[in-house]
N, C-alpha and C positions, 0 to 999 in steps of 0.2 A: 630507579626507573619508575617507582610508584608515584612520583611527582607528576609524571606525564599522563597518568590515567584519566584526568578530566578531558584531555585532548581526544581520547578515543571516542567517547560518546558524542562529542561535538562533531568530530569528523563523520561519525555514523549518521548523525542528523543531517549534515550537509549532503552526504551521499543520498539519503532518502529524498531530500528535496530536489536533487538533480534528477533522480528517477521520476519524481512527480512531474517535473518540468518536461522531460522527454516524453512521458506518457501523455501529458496534456497536449503537447504540440505535435507529436508524431505517432501517438498510440503505440509506442514501443518502449520497453524497458530493457536496456542493454544488459547482457549477461555479466559483463565485467563489474557492474555496480553491485549486483547481488553477491558475486564472488568476493569483491572488495569488502563488503559488509561482513561476510563470514571470516575472512582473514583478519580483519580488524578486531572482531570479537575474540579470535584466538590470541592475538597479541594482548588485548585488554585483559583477558582471563589469566594469561601467563604473568603479566606484570602488575596486576592490580594489588593494591594493599588490602582490599576487601576479600573475604572468603566467598568464593562463587561456587554454587552447586552446579558444576558443569554437566553432570549426568541429567539433572532435572531440566536444564536448558535444552539439552539435546533431545530428551524425551518429548518435551512440549513442541519443539520444532518438528520433530518426526511425526507426531500426531497431526499437527496442522498440515504438514506436507501430504500425508495420506488423504486427508479430507479434501484438500484443494486439488491434488492430482486426480482424484476421482471426479471432481467438478470439471477439470480440464479434459478428461477423457470423454465427457459428455458434451464438450463444447460450451460449457457455461462459464468457465474461468480462463483468463489468458495465461499463457505459460510464464510470461514475465511477472505477472501478479503472484503466481504460485511461488516462484523463486524469491521474489522480494519479500513477501509476507513470511516465508519460512526463515529467511535470513534475519528479519526483524524479531521473529519469535525466538530465534536462537539468542538474540541479545536480551530480550526481556524475560524469557523463561517463566518459571512458576510464580515469581513474585508479582510481575505486572502483565502476565500473559492475558488474563481475563480482561483487564483494563484495555489492553491493545485491541482485543477482539471487539469489545463493545464500542469503543470510540471509532474504530475503523468501520464497523457496521453502520453506526449512526451517520458518520460522514459520507459513507458510500451511498446510503439511502438519500441523503440530501443532494448529493451529486446526481444520482439517478433522476430525482425529481427535477432538478435544474435542467437536465437534458430532455426529459419527457414532456414537461409542461410546455415548452416552446413548440414541440411537435404537435401537441393538441391544438395550440393556437393556429399553427400552419394548416392543420386539417380543417379547422373551423373556417378559416379564411378561404380555403380551396372549395369547401362545400357550399359556402354562401356567397360565392362571387360569380353568379350566372351571367352578369352583365359584362364581365370582363372577357374579352376575346382570348387573351393570353394571361396567364398568371405567373408571377415570379416564384410562387411557392412550389417546391418540389418535394413532396412528402416521400416519394419513392427513393430519392437519393440522399435522404437525411441519414447521418451517421448516428445510430442509436447506441453505440458502444460507450461504456462508462470508463473513463480513465481512472481506474481504481487505484492506480499508483498514487494519486493525490490523497485518497482516503487512507491508504496504507501509510503514507508519509505523515498525515495528521495523527493517526492513532499511534504510530511508531514514535513520533516526537514526544507526545504526552507520556507514553509508557516508558520510553527511554529516560526521560527526565525524572519521572517518578522512581524508576528503578535505580538510577544513579544516586538520587538524593537519599534513598533508603539504604544505599551501600551494597546493593545486590546487583 
């Protein structure tokens, strides 16, 4: 069964990008995706030819869950993002956990800018269009939420790849 171990991280990455797609298109990350990632990790850890520090992986995932759940309780982080990031951290653990956080943070910042900068342009157009009777710009109705599942998928892909290559 050790021969199948490369399939597990590949499936995990595919699930991550499915979550990114649904987050981008619907602003929803389905619970079954995060659950499938957790179950896939259990299978991977059980059948891997590599020695995996399961306790370390669980501790890192638990710490991230506490931090993100706190953000969720204040309305700053989506519940799907909390579950998805925790499932990814379970996969990458102490070996690539820091890489995952840094890459996810950078990608999330870029995503946020990509969303906010067009809003600034819309405000500019609205403020400086006194000669237009009606404007097509609707700043109030703009969705400012960041589909952070995309950033999690980017960070998770890089960290999972690095973690798998290193054998952890």
